[in-house]
C-alpha positions as CSV (number, residue, x, y, z in Angstrom):
1,M,-0.3,0.2,-0.3
2,K,1.0,3.6,-0.4
3,I,0.1,6.9,1.6
4,N,0.4,9.9,-0.2
5,K,1.8,12.2,0.8
6,E,-0.9,13.7,3.1
7,D,-2.1,10.7,4.6
8,V,1.7,10.5,5.9
9,F,1.1,14.2,6.9
10,D,-2.5,13.9,9.0
11,L,-0.3,10.8,10.2
12,V,2.5,12.8,11.0
13,C,0.3,14.8,13.3
14,Q,-1.9,12.7,14.7
15,V,1.1,11.5,16.6
16,V,2.2,14.1,17.6
17,R,-0.6,15.5,19.1
18,L,-0.1,11.7,21.3
19,I,2.9,13.3,22.5
20,P,2.6,13.5,27.1
21,K,3.7,16.4,28.1
22,G,7.3,16.2,29.9
23,K,7.8,13.4,26.5
24,V,9.8,13.6,23.6
25,T,9.6,11.0,21.1
26,T,11.8,10.5,17.1
27,Y,11.2,10.8,14.1
28,G,12.1,6.8,13.1
29,A,9.2,6.0,16.2
30,I,6.7,7.9,14.3
31,A,7.8,6.3,10.8
32,K,7.6,3.2,12.6
33,C,4.1,4.0,14.2
34,I,2.0,4.8,10.7
35,G,4.2,2.4,9.1
36,L,6.9,3.6,7.0
37,K,9.4,1.6,8.4
38,H,11.9,3.7,7.6
39,G,10.8,6.2,6.4
40,A,12.1,8.6,8.9
41,R,13.0,11.1,6.4
42,M,10.1,11.8,5.5
43,V,8.8,12.1,8.7
44,G,10.8,14.7,9.4
45,Y,9.9,16.2,6.2
46,A,6.0,16.2,7.3
47,M,7.3,17.8,10.4
48,S,9.7,20.9,8.4
49,G,6.7,23.0,8.5
50,A,4.2,21.5,11.8
51,H,5.8,23.6,13.4
52,R,3.4,26.3,12.4
53,M,0.6,24.3,12.7
54,R,-1.2,26.1,16.8
55,G,-1.8,24.1,19.4
56,L,0.6,20.8,17.8
57,P,3.4,20.2,19.8
58,A,5.6,19.6,16.9
59,Y,9.0,20.5,19.7
60,R,8.2,17.1,21.6
61,V,10.1,15.4,18.0
62,V,14.5,15.4,18.3
63,N,16.4,12.4,16.2
64,S,17.1,9.2,17.9
65,Q,20.4,10.6,19.7
66,G,17.8,13.3,21.2
67,M,19.1,16.1,20.1
68,L,17.5,19.0,18.3
69,S,17.9,18.9,14.6
70,G,14.7,20.3,13.8
71,K,15.3,23.2,15.9
72,H,15.4,25.9,13.3
73,H,12.4,25.6,12.4
74,F,11.0,27.5,15.5
75,G,11.4,30.5,14.8
76,S,14.6,31.1,16.8
77,P,17.0,29.1,17.7
78,N,16.6,28.8,21.3
79,R,12.2,28.1,21.9
80,M,12.6,24.3,20.7
81,Q,15.0,24.6,23.7
82,Q,13.1,26.4,25.6
83,L,9.7,25.0,25.5
84,L,11.3,21.8,25.9
85,E,13.1,23.3,29.3
86,E,9.2,24.2,30.3
87,E,7.8,20.6,29.8
88,G,11.1,19.9,32.8
89,I,13.4,18.7,30.0
90,V,17.1,19.3,30.2
91,I,19.0,20.7,27.0
92,V,22.7,20.7,26.7
93,N,24.7,21.5,24.1
94,D,21.4,21.0,22.0
95,K,20.7,17.5,23.0
96,I,18.5,15.4,25.9
97,L,19.7,15.1,29.3
98,H,18.3,11.4,30.0
99,F,17.5,10.9,26.6
100,K,15.8,7.2,27.9
101,E,14.2,8.5,30.3
102,H,11.2,11.3,28.2
103,F,11.2,9.1,25.3
104,W,7.7,8.0,24.5
105,D,7.2,5.2,21.6
106,P,4.2,6.0,20.2
107,A,3.7,2.8,19.6
108,T,3.8,0.7,22.3
109,S,1.9,3.0,23.8
110,M,-0.8,2.8,20.7
111,G,-0.5,-1.0,21.0
112,T,1.1,-0.9,16.6
């Protein structure tokens, strides 16, 4: 089954809306959850515009190492970090400390 770009964007946004406060997930975890086994890059493309969507916690999506790789999409260089820190997540040098403790796996949480 082929998934078109609009469907990918919608599915990504649905998953991102479910990320709990104080947690983060990765592009790859979202891709796996929506059935794009090797689609982390496609999720990244979808996320590149998602930060503009009101109420979508796009700042909770990071790369597989816990790095704030999408921070340049949030207006100011520190905005993504600021939003995560407001939720109790500590960031040093653009990387989440204790990343595994803050990681939320949508596939496990959603039973996919």
